[in-house]
N, C-alpha and C positions, 0 to 999 in steps of 0.2 A: 328525486335528486340528490345525486351525489355530495358528498363533503369535499371541499377543496384539497389540495393537498398541505398549502398550510394549516388550515384546521386541523386535519389531522394530526399534524408534527405537533402543534400545539396542546391537542387530548394528549400525545405520546408523554410529552413534557410533562406535561401535568401526575399525569400517571406513573412516570420515574420518581418524582420528586417525592410522591405522595408514599411510594413504596419503597423509596430511601429513607424518609421519616420513618415510618412504621420500622425499619428495618434497624435503624437505630435508637429508636426505643425499645423496643425487644430486646436487642443486644445489653442497657441499661438496665433491662430488669435481672435478666438472666444474672450479669455482673452484678446486682444486690446482692445475691444470691450463692453465688460462685464463687472463691477468689482463688487466682494464682496467679503467679507469676512466670515468664520465663527469662533466662539466664542464656545468653548467645555466647556468655566469654569462652574461650576453650578450657583454663583452667577454673570455671563457677566460682569466680571471683565475687560476686554479688548473690554465691547460696548461702546462706548460712544454714547452720547444723537444725536439728529439728530440736535439740535439749535449748539454743538461744529464742528459739522458736515458742514453744513452750512459755518461759522462764518472761518474756515478752509479755504474750496475750494471757496471764495470770498476774499483771501489775493492780493494784488494788489502788494504787494514788499514781501522782505525776512526777517522773523523777528528769530532774533536769540536769542537762549537762554543758557547761563552761570549756569551751575550747580555744587554747592559747595561740592561736594560728593565724593569725589576723595581722595584714602590715605586709612590707618591703621586705621579700628573702629570697634567697636563691630558687632556682629551677626545682630541684630535689624537695625544699619543703611544702614548695605550693602543690607537689603530688602530694605528699603524704599529707596536707589540707585538705584535696580534693580524695583523696580517698575517704578519706576522715567523713567530710561529708557524705557522701557516697554510701557509707559503713550508713551513719546514720539515718541516713534517709529512709535504708532498707527496714531497721531496727522499727522505725515511724509506721511501716505499711503494715507490721504486725502490732504494736503496740496502740496506736491511735493517737487521741493526744493524752495518752499516760507519759508521752513521752516527747522533753521539747529540748531545744539544744540553740548554743548562741556563738558566735564567733568572734572575739575579744582580739582587742590589738594591744597588750600590758606597756607597750613604748609610744602610746597613743598622746601621753600629754608630752608639753614643750617644756615643763617643768622639769628640770632633772629628780629636785627633792623628790618630787610625784613621782616621778618615775623608780626613784632608788626604794620608796615605801612599798607600791606596786610588787618591785621585785623581791623586797623581804620577805611582805604576805607571804605570796607564793611560796617560797623556798620554806616559809614555815609550816605550810601548808601540804606540804611535801613535795612539791613541784622541781627539779634539778633543773638549772640552769646551763645554756648551752652556749659557748663561746664560738662562734662562725667566723673564720680567715675565707672571706669570698674574695676568690680570685676569676680575675677577667684578664684578659687579653693586655690589656695596658696597665691595670690597676691591681692592688689589692685592699679588703677595708676591714675590719671588723665589726661582727655583729654581735649583739646579746637579746638571745629568745627563748621562751620557755616551749621548748614542745610539748606540751602536757592539756591535761584536760583534769576537772575537778567536777566530781558527779555529786550531786548531790538528793536526795529523799529525805524532806521531813526536817531535823534538824540536823539531820545526821549527812559528813560530805565525807570522800573518798578520790584519793589520786589518781589518775593514770596517765605512766609516764609514755608517750606515744611512740619517740625516738627510744629506741633499744639499743643502748652503747654494747657492742663489742669490740674486744680485744682482735685485734690482727685479722680484720677483714675488710675491704674497702669500703667506702661509701655509700657506694651502689648497695652491694648485698645489708649493709646496714638500716637503708633504705625498704629494700625491698623485706628485709625481715622484719622490720617494723610493720609495713604494712599488712605484710601475711600475719600479724598479731592483734589485729585491730580489733575483728569481732571478739576475739576471747577477753583482751585486755578491756573491752566495753563493757561487756554481756559481764566478765566475773565481776565488776565495779558494780554492777545492778545487783547484784545474784549476792553480794558480799552485802549490801546495804537494807535491802527487801527479807533477807531469813532472819526467819523470828528465834526458831529452833537450831542451835547451836551441836555440832559433835564437839563431844569432852577428849581435850587432849592431854596426857600428864608427864609429865619428865618423870624417870626413875632416879629413886633414893635411894642408899643403904648400903652399895658396893662401890665408895669413892668419885664416884660421878663427879663432872664437872658440878662446879657451886653456882648458885645465881645470879651471882657477879656475871660469873663467864660467861654464863645463856642469858644476860640481860635482855637485851638488843632481839633477840628471834622471839623470846617470851614474850616482850611488850608487845611486839609486830604482831605474834600469834592468836594476841588474846582479843585483838580488831576482829579474827576472824573465828574465834574458839574458845572453847569456854577450856582454860589454860591450869594447871594446876601441877604440884611435885604429889609424888606420891612414894611411898615404902612400903614393901609388901610384909618383913620381917617376918615369917611365916606363917602370915591371916590369909585365910583361902577365898575369904570375900574381898581381898585386899584390890583387886581391878575388877571389882563388877561395879558397871556404869560407863565404864571409859572403852571409847571407841578406838583411841590410836595412843599410843606409848612410845614413848621416846628413849632409848636406849644411849644416852651421849658420854662415851669414853669412862664407862666402868674403870677402877685402876685394882679391887678388890677382889678374889674369886666368891662366886655362886654359888652358894647353899644348894642339895639338891631339891631341895623342900623348895624355896625360890622358884628354881626353874622347873618344876613341875607347873607350878601355880602360872607361872608365865607359857608354859607351854600346852599348858588349857583355856588362857586367855585368848592361842591364835585357833586351837580347837574349836573356840566358841565364837569364833567371829572377828577378834580383836585384832588391829594392824600392830604390825609390829615397823620402828623404822630403827634400825642397828646400825650406831655409829661406834668404832670398834679397835681401838688401838690394841695387836697385836705385841707388839715392844714397847720398851719404856726408854722411851726421846722423848726431850723437850730442850727449848734453847736456853733454860733455866740452865741446864748441864753446864753448859757453855758459857755462862757469866763469869764464870773461878776461873775455868781453865780453856785450853785449845782442843780441848778433845775429851771425848769419856765413852764407854763402852755400851752398846747398847744391845741388852737381851729381851729372851721370850717373856713377857708379862703372862702367870698363870690365873687365868680368869674360868676354867673350869663351861667355858662355853662351847667347845671345837665339837662335842660330839651332838649338841642340840641344833646347830647352826650345819655338822653334816648333815644330820636327819632329814633336814629343810632344804640342802640343796646346794649348799657352796658354805667351802672352807677358805681363811682367812690365815695365808701362810706367816708362819715366823721369818720375816725377812721384811728389809726397808727396799722402798725405790728410789731410786736417780733418775732424775729424765737432766735432758741436757738443755731442757724448755721450765728451766725452776725458775721461781719469783724471785725479784732484784732484792738482792739484801746489802744493809751498808755495811763496808768492810772498810776498816783502817789500811793500808798501803803502804803509806810513809810518812813522812813530816814533811811539811812545809816551816820553814824556822821553829816556833816552838808549839806550831799547833798540829795536831794531827790532818793526814790527807785521807779524807774520805771519799772511798767509790762504790757505785752498786754493781753489784754483780750477783749471776743467777746464782743460787743456792739446789744444787741439785738435790738437797733433800726435803723441798718444799715445792712439789709438781707443779707447773700451772696448767692445769687442765682444760683445756680448751674442745668443746663438745663438739664434736661429728656429726651423731644420729639426729634423726628426725622423730624421736618415739616423744610425746607430748610435755615429759618431763624435763626433759634436754635440747628441744628443739629453740631453735637462735637464742640460745641462754649465752650469756657471758661467761670468760672462762672462769673456774673455779679452783680455788685457793688450796694445795693440801700440804700439812704438814707434817713430816715422819710417817707418808704411808705406807702400809704392807701393800702387798698382791693378793690376790684372793683368785680361786679357781670355783669353777661349779661342778657339780655330780650329777652323775646323772641317778634322778628321783623317778620311781611315775608319777604322772598327770601332773606334774610341775615344771611351768616353761620360768625359763630365765632367759632376761634379755642383760646385758651388758649394759650401762647406763653413761657410766665414763671410764677412762682410760687412758693411759700416759703415751707421751709422744712418739713418733715411731723410730726417736732415738733414745732409749731408755733401759735401764739392766734394774735387776732385785740382788740381792745380798744378804744372804744367810743369816741367822746368830750363831752367832757370837759377830756384832757390828761396832770398829772404831769410826766412831765419829768425829770426823777432826776439819777444821777452817784450812787446813792444807789445801783438801783441794781445790781450794778456789783460788791459791796464788799460782798455780798458771792455768794455761789454758787448756780446756778441754781435750783428750782424744775422742775425738767422735767415734774413733773402731771400736771404744771398748764400751760406745751406749749402741750393743747390736739386738736389744731385744723392742718389738714396735706392740704398740697397744695395750703393754699388759694392763689387765682387767682390776680397777679400785672400785669401782660401785658396782651394783646389780638389781634388777627388780625380779623376786622369785613373785608367780602367778599359778596359783593351781590349787589341788585339794592333799593339803599336808597332811601327814603319818606321825600320829603323837610318837615322840622319842618313847615311852614308859607305856608304851604299848606291852601286855603279856607280864608287864613287871609294875603295878601300882605298889607306892609303899603301903605297907602293912596298916599304918596308924589309919589311912583313909577307909580303909576295906570296912573298919567298923561304924565308918563317920555318913549316915543318911541324906544329914543336910548335904551331900556333895555327888554328883554326875558326872563319871568319868566319862568323856569320850574321847575315842580311837583314833575318827578321823574327821578333820575337818570338811568343812561343804567348799565355797569357790570363794578364797582368801587371797591378799596378798600382802607381801612385807618388803622392806628395800636394807638392805646391808651394805655398807659403806666403811672399807675397809682405814681407816681414820677421822679418830674422833675432833678433830682439829676443826672438822669443817662447820663445826657449829656454834665454835668457840672467837667470843667476840676476842679483841684488845681489852684489856685493865690494866688500870693506874691503880694498885692498890694502897697507895701511900695520897691519895686523894679520897678513894671508893668510886672513881667513874671508870668509863670505858667509852671506848670507841663502836661506833657502826660497824655489826656484823662483817658486811662487805669492805671496810676501808685500809687501805694498807697507807701504813703512817711512813714507810719509806719514801714510797712513791706516788702517795696524794688519790694513788689510782684505785677505781671500786670493781670490783669482781662481781661475780657471781652466786655468791654463795650462799646470800640470804632466798634469794629468785630461786636457787636451786631446793632448797628447806622447802618453800611455800609450797611450790609446784611438786614437790613430791605427798607433802601430807594430803593435799589437794587432789593428787592422783590417787589415794591409799583409802579416802572418803570422800572420793566424788560420786554421788548415786544416781548423779543426773548425768551425765556423760558432757559434760559442759568443756572440760579437762580437756578431751581430745581433740578439738578445736585448736589448741595450739601446736598440732601437726598439718595445720592448715598449709599450702604452698602455693604461692602467687608468682606468676613467671611475669619480670618485668621486661618489657623490649627495647631495653635502653638505647641511646643514638652511642654513637663510636666520636668521640671527640678528635679523636686522632683525626680520623677522616674528615670529619667535617673544617676541621681546622683549615686542612691543608688543601681543601676543594672547596673554597666559602665561594668563590666566581660559581663554580660548577653548580653549584646546589641553589644559587640563588637563580641561574635563567630556569633550571629545571624547574624549579617552584612558582617563580613566578613570573620570568618573561615567555616560556613557551606555552601558558595555559592560556595568558592574555594573547599572543599567535593565533593558538585553535579559535580562540571565540573566534577574533577576527574573519579567519579565513571561513570557520562555519556560518559567520552572520551575510559574510559576501557570496558565499554558493548562495545560501538561503533566500537572500534578495537577489539574486538573477534567476531563480525557481521561480520566484513569485511573477517577476516582472513577467517572463517569458511564459509562464499560465495565463494570467489576468491578462495582457495583451490583447 
């Protein structure tokens, strides 16, 4: 007797159900052994780097992240909040239970005193607040938020500024660069907290370099990342032993050949150097008692060694039409001086335009009496220009008469006819010793020293201005201001981040620093089009979809009636 159609259908349904369950169980078993994720975005927004994956997988204990982006705020900050959550979810996919996070509203309390206490606490921990002027169609309001996070590991904490301020860019571009930098900022904080063995960084002494107070802010900051000291060579062959990176910050006295030889061998054996060198004698102190001074070439005896590595710092001063503002006395109001902020052409305000990891999405860097530099063709050495002047600049060769008089009248832009004058360069490759074929005789008899003619793959950075790393000092009070802070404008520049990024690039063994070059394309709405065609967009997004659903429902109902009547 044959089975009825109903029984056959029921049997097929059971078979399909069993096969479906078996397939689900099989896929779950396979997925427990094989881990993969697919990023379908065109710019691979959710694809994190191999260096970050390795860092997260190797976590031995719990890292906790507190993000202070909760509450009511404009749509751009909601995008930053959502992007941060998405990035942390990606991190958790590799770190598992060793990464936790929470979003906190620092303004949640209704008590104003409590809110102020929270704000002060976050500021003390290193998070910078942001005052928002929120504009709507009919009103304007002000909001006070902390777009940042505190990453904690054990008893240690590390602040992360999620919103990156940048001079001269729109709020949309600032938001984009902040989202681009999320992976690096968060992963870098985790790396800082979980690294046990730190690289050794030393500031060079002995040639009239910037003193302890002049570099106090960056020195203190770098101590959070590296083991930092000061070192004097003084003709000692082993003076630089054990040091990973050497910072030469604005020397003013000539180097001896013997000390240069020790520095050269430091490079040949893999040591990294961050050169911040003034080629001209010029400082604002010279203008404190007079309205002008003559700037001349500074003899440092470094021309030949830098030339050998692939760069020349020119004996000139760069004037840039986009100079940092300086307070000038322009007249009197009654018995009081009238002060105005005017661009001081000798202080180029450099806005990075490249996408190299050191300068990508970096705020403007403030230079003071900078020289220009040229790159030299050297085999096996790659040169990357990191920072340049604006499109309206010029260089004046020694001797240069520096005077406040250039600020008394409006600048003739036709005189600033040089574009993108190089001010900082990265050198990467295999360097050749300056002393190849001419070793000092005293070393020929020293069996404890091994001369190296050529380095392995190495890198160094040369900046044609020593003041880039210098913080403002009040000598009378023995105090200093943050490196990136400008007292004239209450503005924060990118000097400190430039120094930190540069050293990270020189010393990074994991490749994490390359994540800073990541770019994300945000498809932002055109506010002008939206405002002008509000009714049109409301009809397109609300009325038409509803109308289509009604039409489809009516047609489908008519088809069903005709089929089953």
